[in-house]
N, C-alpha and C positions, 0 to 999 in steps of 0.2 A: 548433552548439552552444556553448557557451559554454566558453571554457578552463577554469573553474572546474571545470564537469562534468567534462570530459576528463579533469581530472589527477587526481580522486577517482578514478576507473575506471583508472587508470594504474598503480595501487598493485599490488604483487605479492600475489595472495592467501594465499600459503604464508608469506611475511614477516607477514602481518595476522594468521594463524589463533592466534598466541601472545598478540596484544594483548588486553586487557580495556577495553572501553571503557562508560563510563556510560550506561545508557539510559532512557529518558523512559515505559520501559514497566515499571516496578519491580512493579506488581502483576500481572504478567506473569511474576514471576522463574522463571529457569532456572537449574541448577545446573553445565549445561554452558560451557566457557569459548564465547566469541563474540566476533565482529568486528561492528562497527558502522560503516555509512556516513551521513554527514549531507550532503545538498545543497541548494542553494536554486536553485529553478527560475524564471524568467519566467513572466508569465501569457501564454502563448503555446501555444497547441493545438499546434502544429507541432513542440513539443519532445518530446511526449508518447511518440512512437512511438520515437526513437532514446535518448531516456532509459531506457523501458522496455526495450528490448532489450536495452542495456548492462547495465542492474541485475539482468535475468533472466540474464544470463549468469555474473555475478557470483554471485547465488544458486544458480545449478546447481552450482557447484563445491562446495557444501556439502548440495546435495540429490541430486547426479547427475543423471540423464535420467530422473526420477520422473514417472511418469504423469500426476501432478497438479501439474505447475508451469505448465500452463496456466490453473489455476483462479486461481493467484496473479497470473500475468499478466494477467487479465483482469480483476481485482479493484483491482490497482493503475492500470491504465488508467481503470477507471470511477470511482476515486478521485480521479484527477488531472482528469479532466475536470470532476467535479463543482466541483472547489476552483477551477479557471481560470475557467469557464464561469459556474457558478453562485454560487460564493463571492467570486471577484474581479471577476465581471461583465467579464472581458478587459481588465481595467485594464492597461496596460504597465506602469506603476508600481509594483504589487502583486506581492508573490513567492509562492510555494507551497514550503514546506517538507517535506522528506521526511526520514526517518530510517529505516534500514532494521539490524535486527541479525539475525545469522544463527548459531546454534550450530553447534558442530562434529557435533552429532549431527543437524543439518536442520531445527531449527526456524526459522522465521521471522517477523519481529515487524517490523510496516511502521506509520510513523505519518504521515500527510500533513496537513498545514495550511495553510489559506489565511487571507487578511487580510481575510476579509467578515465579516459581522455574525452567520452561521450561520444556522440554519433549524430547524425543528420535525422531526427525523427519525423522532419516534415519527407523526407524521399523515401522512406520507407514502403516497399510495393504493396500494392494493394493484394491483400492475400484470398480476397473472393473473387479476383480477376481471373478469366479463364486461364491466362499463360501461369498464374502463379497456384492454381489449386493442388497440382502435385508436389510441391515444395513441401521440405521438410521443416522449415523454419521460416520467420516473420510473421505468425499469428499475435504472439505476445501484444505487442503495442495496439493492433486491431482489438483484442479482447478488453485490453487495460480501457480505452478509449469508450467501446461499447457499453461496457458493464458498470461503470464509473459516471456520475453526473457531471463531473469536472474533471479536468487532466490537463495538467501544465507541465512543460518540461522547462529546466534551467540547466546553465553550466552548461551548454553544448550538448544536453541529453543525460548529462551523469546524474542529475536529479528528478525526480517524478514527484509531482504532488498530485494525490489524488483524493477526490471528495464524494461520499454518498451522502444526501440530503437524508435528513429524517423520514422514517419508513413510509408515513404518508404522502409526503412530497415526490419522493423519489421517481417516481414514475414520469410526472410531468416535466421535472427540471432536465431529464437527460436529453441530451442532445443527439439526434441521429448522425451517424457515421457515414 
C-alpha cells in the first residue's frame, strides 16, 4: 500500500471528529458534523482489500459494530473493482479517487471516481433474470444499488456516489431494486 494511503489512515479519528470538510456530495447534505477522507489509489486490484479493510475500520468508529457495515464493505469493493477493471482497464497510469464522509451520527457517503469513459449504467442487464444468472460479470452495479440506501452515477458512469444512512434508519431508507 502506498505511503500516501497509509498516512491518510494514521490520523486519529478523535482529533478529526471536530473537523468539517467540504464534500462533493452536497446534494446529500446532512446537518451533523462529519469527517471526510480523500484518497488516490493506483489501478491495481491488489490494493482493494487492504484499502477497504482500513477504510471500514475508520467507518466503524462512527457507526460502531453495526450489523450492516458489511453492506458498505461489499458495495465499496464492487465500486473499486468496477473503477479499476472496467473504468481504468487496469491501466497502471490511471488512478481511482475515493472520497468518504462519515457523520458523527453514523451516516456514510462514499464517492468512487475512475479516469475511464463511463458506461451506460441504466442499460446494465439485470443479473437476477434467468438469461443472466450464469454470466460471470454484471452483478456489481446490482449489489451496490441493493446494499446502499442511495446510489447516483455521474459523468457518464465514471463517478458513483453511494450513501448509507445512520444505522437505525438504514433499513427503512433503502429502496428496493
